[in-house]
N, C-alpha and C positions, 0 to 999 in steps of 0.2 A: 538322586534318581534311582538308586538301588532300592530304596524303600518303595517307590512307586512301582517299579518292576515287580517286586514281590507281591504288592497288592493286586496288580493285574493278573499275575500268575495264580494267586490264591483264589481270585474271583472265578477264573475259568475252571479250576478244580471244583470249587463249591457248586457251580452250576451243573457240572457233569453228574453230580450226585443226585440231582433232582429227577433224573430220567432212568428208565430201566437200563441197566440191571439193578442198580442200587435203589432207585425209585423213591427217594426221600423228597417228595414234592415241595415240602416247606422250604427247602433250600433255595428255590426259585424266587422266594420273597426277600432274600437277603443277598443273593449272589452278585448283583450289580453294584452294591454299595461300596465294596473295595475299589472297583474301577472308577466310580464317581469321585471318590476321595482322591484317587491318584490323578485323574485328569483335571479336576477343578483346582488342584493345588500346584499345577505346573506354573512356573515363573519364567520370565525372560521372553525373548522375541520368537522362540521356536515352538510356540504352543501348538500350532497346527501339526507340525511334524511329530512332536513328542506325543501329542494326543493320539494321532493316527497309529504310531508305533505301539503305544500302550494298549489301545483297543485291538490292534492286530495280535499282540501277545495273548490278550485275554481270549479272543476268538479262536486262535489257533490251538491254545491249550484246551479249551472246551471241546472243539470239534474233533481234535485228534483223539481225545479220550472217548468222547461220545460216539464217534464213528469207528472205533477200533475194530469193530466186527468186520469192517471192509477188508481187513488184512487177511481174512480167510480166502479172499480171492486175489487181492493185490496189495502189497505193502506200499507200492508207489501210489496206488489209488488213495490210500489214507492221507498221505502227505499232500498230494495234489488237491484233493477235494477239501481237506481242512484248510489248506493254504488259500484256496479260492473263497470259501465261505467266510473265512476270517476277515475278508475285506469289508463285510457289512458292519459288524461291530466296530471295525477300525474307522470307517467313515462316520459312524454315529459318534464315536469318541472324539474325533477331530472336531466335529461341529460343536459337541458339548463342551470341549475345552476352550473354545473361543467364543462362539456366538450365543451359546446357551449356558454359559458359565455364570452361576449366581454370585460367585465370589470374586469376580474381576473388579467389581466396584463395591465400596463400603455400603453397608445397609444403613439407610437413613429413613427418617420419618417415624411416625407413631406405630403403635402396636398393630393396627389393622393394615396399614400400608406395608409394613414388613411381611405380614402374613400373606397379603395378596401377592406381593412380589415373589415370595417363596412358592406359592401355589402356581403362579404363572410360569416360573422356570421349571417347576416339576411337570406341569402339563406339557410344556414345550418339549422337554426331553422325552416324555412318555410318547407324545405324538410322533416324534421323529423316530423313536425306537420301533414303534408299531409299523411305521412306514417302511423302515429298513427290513423288517421281517416280511412284509408284503413284497418288497422289491426282490428279496432273496428267493421268494417263491415264484417269481415271474421271470427274472432274467435268465437267459440261456435255457429256456423251457422251464426253469424253476426247480428249486430244491428247498422247500420251506420247512423241512424236517425239524422238529423239536424246538419250536418257538417257546418263549417263556410260558405262555398259557397252557401249552400241552402238558406241563408238569402237573396240572390240575385234573388230569384224565381220570383219576380215582377219587377226586374230591367232588362228589356229585353236585353239591349245592353251589360252589363257586363256578363250576364248569358251565352251569346254565347260562351264564352271562354271554357265552359265545354266540347265542342266537341274536344278539344285538348288533355287534360290530365284528363278528367272527372271532376266531381264536387269536388273531393279531390284536384285536381290540382288548381282549382279556389280558394279553401281554402288556399292553399300554397301561392298563389299570395297575398291574403288579409293579411296573417300573415307576409309576407316579408315586406310589406309596413309599418306595425306597428313596426316591429323590427328596420327598418331604422329610423323611426320617434323617437323612444325611444332613440336610440344612438345619433341621431342628437340633441335632446333636451338636453341631458347631455353635449355634446360638446359646444353647444351654451351657456349653463348656465356658463360653465367654462370660455368661451371667454368673456362673459359679466362681470364676476368678475375681469378679467385681463384687461378689457377695450380694447379688440382686436376684430376685425371683420374679418372673413375669408369666402372664398367661400366654398361650400359644394357640390362637384361633386356627391357624393352618393345620395343626395336628388334629384339633377337634373336627374340622371340616373333612379332613381325610378319613378320620375314623367313621364319620357319618357316611361318607361315600362307600367305604368298605362294608359297613352295616347295611346300607341300601342294596348293595350287590348281593349280600348274603340273603336278605329278605326277599329280593327278587328271585333268587335261586330256589328258596323254599316255596314261593308261590308257583313258580314254573313247574316244580316237581309235583305239586298238588294238582295243577291243571293237567299235566301229562298223564297222571294216574287216573284221572276221572274222564278221559276221553272215551267216546263210544267206538269200539274197535271190532273188527272181525279177525279170526285167527287163520293163519296158514301154517300147516305142519310141514316142516322141511327136514329131509334126511340128508345130512352132510357127511361126506366120506373123505377121510384124509389118509393117505398111504405113507407119508413121510419117506418118499423115495430118495435115497441118497444121491448126491450129484457133486461133480467137480465143475465149478463155474456154471456154464449153461448145459453141460453134458451130464445127463442122468446115467448112473452106472448100472441100472437094470436094463435088460433087453426089452424090446417092445413087447415080446410075448409074455415076459414076466409081469410087466406093468398091466397089460390088459387082463391077464388071468387074475392078478391081485385085485383089481377093481371089481371084476365079476364075483370073486369070492367074498369080498367085503360087503357088496350090495346084497348078495344072497344071505350072508350071515346076519346082516342088519334086519332084513325082512323076516328071518326066522325069529329074531328077538322081538320084533313087532308082533308077530303072531302069538308068541308065547305070552307077552304082556297082555294082549287082548283076551287070550284064554283065561288068564288070571282074573281079568275084569269080569268075564262072564261068570266065573265061579263065585266071585264076590257078590255079583248081582243075584245069583240064585240063593246064596247063603243069607244075604241081608234083605232079600226081597225088595231090592232097590236097584234101579237101572244104572249101570256104570257105563260111561262113554267108551266106545271103541275108537282108538286113534290109529289112523293110517296116514302115511305121508302124502301130501299133495304134490310136492316137488322133490325130486332127487337132484342134489347139487354136487358137482365134482369140481376140482380145482382148475387153475389155469393150465392150458394145454395138457389136459388130463390124459386123453388118448393120443397115441402117437401117429395115427393115420391122419391124412389131410381131408379137409372139406374143399371141394372145387365149386366155384361160383362163376357164372357167366355174367356178361353185361346185362342180360335180360333177366337176371335173378333166377336162373336155373341152377339147381344144386345136384351135386353128386358126391359120394363119399367113398373113401378107400375101404376095401373089404373088411380089414381088421376092425375098423370102427363100427361098421354095420353089424358084425358078429357080436361085439360087446354090447352095443345098444339093444340088439334083440334079446340078449341075455338079461339086460336090465328090465326090459319090457315083460319078460317072462316072470321076473321076480316080483314085480309090483305094478299097480295101476296108478301111475303118476306122470307128471310132466318132467322132462329132463333138461337141466341146465348145466352146461359144462364148457370149459375152455378148450379151444381147438385151434390149430393152425389152419388158415384159410388161404387158398391159392387161386389166382386168376385163371379162368378156364375159358375154352371156346366150345361151341356146340358143333359136333361132327355127326350130323344125322341124329340117330337115337342115342349116341354116346357123347360124353364130355371128355375132352382132353386138355391137359395143361397147356396154357398159352406159351408162346415163345417169349423167353425172358419175362416170366410172369411176376406180377406183384404178389407179395405175401403179406398177410395180416395176422396179428394176434387177436383172436376173436372170442367173444362169448356167444355160444350157440344155444338157442332155446328150441327144444323139440316138444311142442305141446301135443297132447293126444288128439288125433283127428284133425289137426290144423297144420298149415304150412310152417316150415322151418323159419325161425327168425335169427338174425345175427347182428351183433354189434362189433365193430372193428375198433380196436384200441387207438385212441387219438394221441395220448400223451406218452410217447415212447421214451425208454430209458437210454440215455446217452452212454455209449460204451457197453451196453447190454443188448439192446435191440437194434441199435444202429451206431455207426461210427461217423461223426461229422467229417466231411471232406475226405473220405477214405479213398476215393478215386484220384483226387489231386495229391493227397499225402499218404501213399501206401504204407509208409513207415509207422503210421498210427495203428494199422492192423497188426504189424509185427510186434509192436509194444504190447498191444492187447493180448495177443496169443502167448507172448513170453511171460506176461504177468499172470494171466488167468490159467495157463497150462491147458488151454483148449483152443481148437481152431475156430475162426470166425467164418461161418458158412453163409453169410449174407444178411442183409438188413430187412427188417419189416418196413412196410409202408404205413403211414399214419391214416387212420380213418377220419371221417369228417362229420358223421351224423350227430345230431343233437336231439333226435326224437326218442322218447322213451319207448320201451317195447310193451305193447298191449297184451294183457293176459286176463283170463277168467278163472277164478277158483271157487268151485261150489256156488256158481251163479253170482259171485261177487266180482265186479269188474275193477281192475287196477292196472297200474303200469309199473314196469321195472326201470329204475335208474341204473343203467349198466356201468360197471367199473372193473377194470382189470389191473392187477398188480398195484403199483403205488399211485395209480390215479385216485385212490381213496384218500390220499394225503394232499390232494390238490383241490381246494374248495371251489374254485371257479369252474373246474371241469364238471364236478358233480352238480353244481348249481345250474349249469346250462341245460340240464334235462328236466328241470322243475316244471311241474304242471299242477294246477289246482284241482287235484283228483287224488284218490287213494294211490299211494306209491310206496314202493319199497326199494331200497338200494341193495343191489346184488353185486358183491365183489368176489371175483375168483383171483387167487394169487398163488405165488410160490416163492417163499423166502429160503428155499433149499440152497440157493447160491451161497448163503452165509452160514450154513450148517447150524449147529446148536449154540448160537450166540445171542446177544441182546437185540439183534436186528429185528427179529420177529416181534418181540414185545414192544419195541419202539414203534415199529410200523403200525401195530394195532392201537397203541396209545394215540397216535396221530389220527388214525382212521375214525376212531370213535366220535370225534368232534363233528364229522359230517352229519351224523344222526342228530346231534344237538343243534347245529347251525340251521339245518333245513327241516328239523322235526319230522324226519322220515326214518322208519326203522331200517336196520341194515342186516343183511345176511352175508356172512363171510365164510368162504371155503378155501382152505389153503392146503397145498401139498405138504410142505414143511413150514410151520408158522403157527398162527392162531386161528382156529376154526370155531365159529359160534355165531351168536346173534346179538345185536345191540338194539335196545329200545330207543324211543324218541327222546328219552331223558338221559341217554348215555349209559344206562346200566347194561352190563353185558353178562351173558351166560356162555361159557366156552367149553370146548371139548378137552378133557384132561384124563390122564391115566391114573392108576391107583396111587402113584407117587406125587400127583399134583402137577405133572409136567404136561405142557402142550406139545412137546415133541413126541408124537406117538402115532401109531397106526390104529385106526379104528373108525367108528362112526357114531353119530348121535342124532336123535330125533328131537327137534326143537320146535316150539311154537313161537311164531312171530305175530305180534298184535299190530294190525294195520288200522290206523284211524280212518273211519268212514268219511269224516269231514277233515280235509287237509288243513293243517295249521298254517298260519301266516306269521312269519317272524320278520323283524327289521332287517336281518341279514338276507333273507329271501328277496326283499324288495330292493335294497340298496347295494347288496354285495360288499365289495371292498372300497366303494367310492368314498364313504366317510373317512376311512383310515388314510386313503391316499390324499384327500383334500386337507385333512387335519395336519398330516405330516408336512406337506408342501407349504401350507399356510404358516405353520409354526416356524419353519426355517426362514421364510421370507420376513415374517414379523421380527424375529429376533436378530436376523442379519441387519435389517434396517435400523433396529434399535441400537445395535452395537455400533454401527457406523455413525449414527447421530451422537451417541455418547462419546465416542472416540474423538470426533471433531470438536466437541465442546471442551474436552480436556486438552 
């Protein structure tokens, strides 16, 4: 059993290397093989228990290393979250050890029968693993962070497969390859001992499957590159305001002044670049384009003042916000998109006042020129960040949060309910915004709910400053990039501390970096976003996670019944 424990432990370590900060994505293609060997070789009557324990050790090792950045807020959080998330690979390993174990019965039959058997077990394990990743992203509001497929975030060709069955489907493909290789290795070892050599059609079919996925990725990259698009110029501003848990350490005055200064500085750079273009035009007698931002985008809860909204959709804003927004208007001629805290208000004649015991929302606010204000209220709230479950019934949870985070809990946000995208017009081009706040960009079903067959762009405002300069920001961005691939919609992303930039419909990203190549910086960038005029339609857009759910449940049922029938015969 010691050898099996070491295999599970090693597998967890190997998988942790596939994601930022190390980011060796290739490791995700081999990380599950040690665990498979461990659980498939369990003997005796306690396969379920031992399989579960080995899977739990694998999962806890992986998540404790992978989510170590959470220790910047709470050491207890690392242990609790890793302990919970480890349940999913544990349940998969338990099922794999008993009902989806290809080594419980001897391999019989001819060459093709053995190969088909190996492929069927590999597919069953892969489908169940993909289902477990989906389940992890759904249960208790979901935390689907860093599934196997996310390791392909910088492997553009293989990542394109995510538009078929989502990133969980890509994870299933990667696990299926590993399941075939483990079974193949065992057969080849046995053949070597007997001095026999045989063909292995299951390996050939698997190689063809991977090749097909690769060629599909090449084709999709070509299609994405040839789409007719129109451009949006977006000015993204990142302050990198330091904070302790939810509490920013700068004063409200410092934050507002800093944003005003950065926007003014950015527009000065825009004017300087356009002046250079004019000089080149005169020198070369060739017209050079002048580039001005269409949108100014600021991060999540960028300004400290509140937006007040009544039930009749009347709006009012705190004075410090109005002053800063007026400064932005003076700096440039653009629409403004920014994160803001929104409060429930009531109308009192010509004035708005905060309602008694008001609801509060974490909102994305859009301020178009000459048009009414638009807002989106965050739907997918962060547990123990934006709300504490059962805090009124269990007040000690608040005490634990405050002790671990070193900050007071000032109350919970309410969840929004909207699924309608925000309509916009840019230089006579009509489009809509798929709004997203914080880690909603890691939840595929939330982004997909705003999908319409029209030109669209995903806009995410976020703040990873809770976790300081750790791997959290890079991991967050790696997960977010797949929304652009799955839905074939470009993404604009603006963060306080984190990764700020744009992502194309093929998943290629351009991000804001300082002279040292770090995304932990204060500054701004002017980016062009290419929006397809004809919205693409992908399999994932149509079916969402239904194929992954159905394949996982069907695989478990089929192999459970198969196991029971085989057991009764013996």
